Structure formats: C-alpha cells, structure tokens
C-alpha angles and dihedrals in degrees: 000000000000090000090056093047091054089068094062110099114239113217118185113207109187141158088225123097093178112135093225091057092049091047091048091052090051091047088055090053100256110168093210139013118200126182104219119226119239093227113090095218092051090047090055089051090052092050091050090049090051089051093049093047102042098034100033113024105030121065121200123229113267113263091247092056114103119251116224114221091339094299124131119236116227131189136175113269117243 
C-alpha cells in the first residue's frame, strides 16, 4: 500500500510564501509548492493549470518501474 501511495503527486497549495515553509514542504517530499493567489479568479486559473500539468502534461512512471530511494520518477508526456 505505501509503495502505491508514493506515486501520488503531492501538491502544496498555500497562502504562505515564506522560504522556510517551502523548504519544509520539499523536505517532506512535496512534488510542487504553489503560493495561492488571494483573488478567486486567479485561484481558479491556478487550479486549472495544476490540472492541465499533472493530469495532462506529466506522465507517471509505470507501476513496474523501480523507485529510487522512495521517490517517484516523472517525465513529460508525449
């Protein structure tokens, strides 16, 4: 089960832009840290961009591919 969960991308969406928060998220293996805008329309644009990128552009490693040190391998989809 834990092996399967490691393949789920972790995207941190936060109102904080503090470097220590970004570093902490990276230390905890977040794949992406995004400072969310306060404006609702801009936030919706960010959410749509996340959807396009993670569900359209990026392809995950196949489940049979080995994971190095528990990290997930990502590549651009073709």
